[in-house]
N, C-alpha and C positions, 0 to 999 in steps of 0.2 A: 292511395287513391284520393286525390284532392276533391273536396266537396264544397260547392258554393252554397252559402247560407243567405237566404233572402226572406225576411219576415214580411210577406205580403199581406197576411191576414192572421188573425187569431181566432180559433174556434174553441169555445169553452162549452162543455156539455150543459152546464146550468145557466149559462149566460147567453150563448149564441155567437154570431159572427160579428166582429167589428170591421170597420172599413180599413182599407189599406192606408198606411201612414206615410208621411214624407220620408223618403229614403235618404240614408247617409252613406257616404263612400266607405268601403272597407278601409281599415287603418292598419298600418304596420306597427307592431309592438316589438321594440328592440330590447334585447337583453342588456342589462347594465353591468353585470359582472359574472364571472364563473366561480363556482364553488367546487372544492375537492377535485382538482384536476387529475388526480390519480385514478379516478373512476370514469367509466364511459361505456365500453362495450359490455353488453348484457344487462344494462340497467333495467330494473323492474319496478322499484318503489322507493319512496323516501318519506320519512316521518320525523317528527320532532317531539321530544319529551318535555315534561314540565320544567326541567332544569336548563332547557335551551340547547340540548345536545341533539345532533342530527344522526339518524340511523339510515343507512343506505343498503339496499339489497341488489346484488347483481346475479344474474342467472347462473354464471359460471364460477361463483365463489363459494367456498365451503362454509362461509360465515357471513353474518350481517356486520357491516363496519359502522363504528361509532365515531363521530367527529365533534370537536368542540366548536364554539362560536368563531374561533380564529381560523378554522379550517383544518386544524391539526387532527390527525387520527389519534383517538384516545384508547380505543379498545376494539375488540371484535367478539361477536357472540356466535358460537362458543369461543372461549379464549384459546383453547387448544383443540382444534378439530381432530377427531378420531374416527375410526370406522363406525362407532356407535352414535356419535353426536353430530357429525359433520353434515352439512347440507349437500344434497346431490344436485338438485336442479330446482331452486326456489323460484316460485312464480309471484308470490305476494307475501306481505307480512303486516302486522299491526302491533301497536303498543297498548298494553292495558293500563288502567289507572293504578294498578298495583306494581307497575314497573316491569311486568312480565312482557316477553317478546313471543309473539305467536307467528310461526312461519308455515306457509303452505309449501311443502316440499313435494312437487309433482314427480320428481325423479324417484322419490322413495315411496310414493303413494301414502303419505302421512302428513299430519300437522305436528310440528315439533314445538314444544312450549319450554321456554327458558326463563328462569327466575331473574330477579333484579341483579343477581351476581353473575349472570351468564351461564348458569349451570342447567343442563337439560333435566327437567323435572317430569315431563310427561310426553308420551308419543301416542297420538290418536290415529288409528288407521283410517284413511279416507282415500278412496280410489280417485285418481285424477283431480286432486284439489286445485282449484283455479284461483280462489281469493278467500281472504279471511278478514274478519272485523271483530275487534274486542268490544263487547257491550258493557254499558256502565253497571249492570247488575251482576257482573262477574261471569256471565255466559259468553259464548263464542259463536259467531255466525260464520258459516262456511258456504261457499258455492263450489260445486264440482261438476265435472263433465259427465258424470254417471247418475246423478241424483234425479229423482222424478219431480222435484220442485226447484225453483230458483235458489231458495235459501233453506238451509238446515241450521237450527239453533241447538247447541250442545251445552250441557251444564258443566260444572267444574270437574266432574268425573269422566267427561267425554261421552255421556249418554245423551241421545237425542231427546229434546223436550218438545220440540215442535218443528214443523216444516211448512213453508208457505211460498206463494208465488207460482202461478201457473206458467208452464212452458208455452212459448208461442209455437204454433203449428207451421213450421217452415219446411219440413221434409217428412215423408212417410216412413223412411227408415229410422228406427229408433236411435241408432248410434249417431247417424248424421244429424238428426234433429237435436239430440242432446248437445252435440258439439257446437251447433249453430246457436244454441241458447246460452253459450258461455257469457260470463259477465264479471264485473268487478264490484266489490263491496266497499262502502265507506260508512262509518258511524260518526255522529256528531255529539256534542255535549248535551243535547236535548232529548236523548233517548230515541233518536231516529236512526233508521238504517236505510241506506241508499243502494240501489242496484242499477248499474248501467250495462245495458246489453252491448256486447262487443260487435256482434255481426248482424243484429237485426237491421234489415234494409232501411227502415225508418228510424233514425237515431232516437233512442228512448232511454230515459232515466226514470226510475220509480222510487218513491219514498214510502217506507213502512214504519209503523210503530213497533214496539218490542213484542206485541202480541201477534204481529203479522198483518194487521189491518193497513191497507194501502191508503195514504192520505193525499198523494200527489203523483201524477205522471206527466212528464214533459215528453212530448213526441213531436219531432220535426217532420211535418207532412205538407210542406208547401208544394206548389206546382213545380218548383225547381228541383225538389227531391224526388218527385214522382217517377220520372223516366229512369233515374239511376236505381231507385228501389225496385221498379218493375224489371229492370235488366238483371239485377241480382237475383230476384226470385225466379226469373226465367232460367238463369244459369243453374240454380239449385234443382229445378224441375228437370232440365235436360240432363243433368248429371245423374239423377235417379233413373230416368228413362233409359239411359245408355249404360247404366250400372258402372259409372265411373266414380263412385263415391270416395274411393281411395285417392283420387287425383284432384278432388275439389279443393281449390285454393281461393280463399277470399281475403281481401285486405280488411283490417278492422274499420268499422264505421265510426265508432267512438274509441279512440285509442287512449284517452285519459280523461279523468274528471276529478274534481276536488270540491270540498264543501267547507265554507267558512265556519269554524267551530263556534264563533261568537254570534254572527248574524244569520247563519244558515243559508247564505247565498251559494249558488251552484255554478261552477265553471266547467264547461264541457269543451273538450278538444276533439276536433274531427280533422285528421291530418294536421296541417299547420294552422288551422283556423280555430280561434278561441271565441266561445260565446259565453255570455254571462246572464244568469237568471237570479231573481230575488227568491226569498224563501217560499213565496207563494206561486212560483213558476212564471212570473212575469218577466219578459225580456228586458234587459237593461243594456242600453248603449248599442254600439255597432258590432260588427264582426271584426276581430283583430287577427291579423296574420302574424305569426311569431317568427322572429329572425334572431340569429346570433349576431350577424352583421348584415350588410347590404346584400351580400351574395349567398348567404347560408341560411336557408330556412330551418326552422326548429319544429320537430314533430314530437311532442311530449308523450311519455308513457305513464307519467305520474305527476300529479299537481298537488303541491302543499300550499294551502292558502294561509298566509300570515296577515296580521292586521294592516300592514302598509305595503305589502309586496306579495308576489307570487314566486315560489321556488319550484322550478319544474325540472324534471329529469327526462332525458331522451337517450335512446340507444342508437348509435354509439356516441352521440355528440357530447354528453356529459350533463352536469347539473349547473343550471344558470338561474340568475335572479332577474325577474322582470317587474316593472312597476305595475301596480294595480291601477288601471285607468279610472276606476270609480273613486279612488283615493287621491290620485294625483293626475287629474285630466290634463292632457296635452303634453305630459312628460314623455320624451322619446317617441312621440307618435308622429307619423307622416302618412299622408294619404297614399293608398296603394292604387295603382291604375285599375280602373274598373272596366270589365269587358262589356261588350254590347249585349243587351238582354237577348236570350234566345227566343226563337219563335216557339209557338205552342208545340209541345211534344219533343222539343230538342233537349238533349241532355247537356247541362251546363258543364263547361270544361275549365272556366276561369272564375275566380271570385268576383262577385258582383256586389252592388250596393245593398246595405242592410240597415233597417231602421227599427227602433223599438216600437212594439205594438202598444195600444192603449192598455192600461192596467184594469183587468176585470175585478169585480167586487168579490167573487167567490174565492174561497181558500181551499176547501177540500174538494177537489175535482180533477178532471183530466184536462190538461192543456195541450192543444194541438197547435203548434206554432208554424 
């Protein structure tokens, strides 16, 4: 589902509403190269360790693949998949500072933990694990489709030490509401944990500290999003009224996001549209539509933010390198054709112009962009 982003105003709880800014045209962001051409179908996540090696998870593989800087496959985790240690249907993974690999294996209803030699060291039973994030204090954050909070934090023995993040009320049926509150987790180097809702009609990313205190929420709620969000909520309501919950199919609202481990900037992908926010939730630059070439749009499922570039994975397109517009403005960028602005109440169907809002002075607050 293509979503047009237009930052017409910024509402900040502690600051108020700013005026509409001069709008800029959406820009096309073209890939500069492909990485690991042997992976594509089933791609779920990509990470990079301190030694510069890349780890790639695909949904249909029994292991996480490890690649060197040259793109050569170096290893896989586990090295020799067996009935006991193989992945069945991995949905997400993360790398710990200790070199361990944490995999959410939804097919096995568990989280598998491998040491720095690729040996299975622990299995934690989790029903429908959706995402995992290794925390700097050695703990592990998990989101699952059955939990009563957005985030559960486990200690090194697999015991829960805290849970936080209220579920949004999207449906009255418990199973449906839990599924609609699915999301992805990312941690950064500053002891922050980020949760991006996959299906929340208003695209939303929250940031927490390690105690579960929320310090930031980015929620895209412009007039352009309102009709689409209302339509999604109406579909959910009608599905419940007609008892069709088994047939409810929604496309992801946020299909990928990434956080700069150095600066804390946040990159959010909605279909093939990429938006950029600084660590305080302020919008940076225009909306970028991502393409592999002039005729092939790119819809990422995972974003790895590197100092000078973005490495993004898409299913089944593959892993590609994109320039960071904030680091190399104008590189491989071309204006995309902007559609006519819709009348009030009309759902946008094409990308439109987007401009950066004024920077508010508050830091710990909710941003509604």
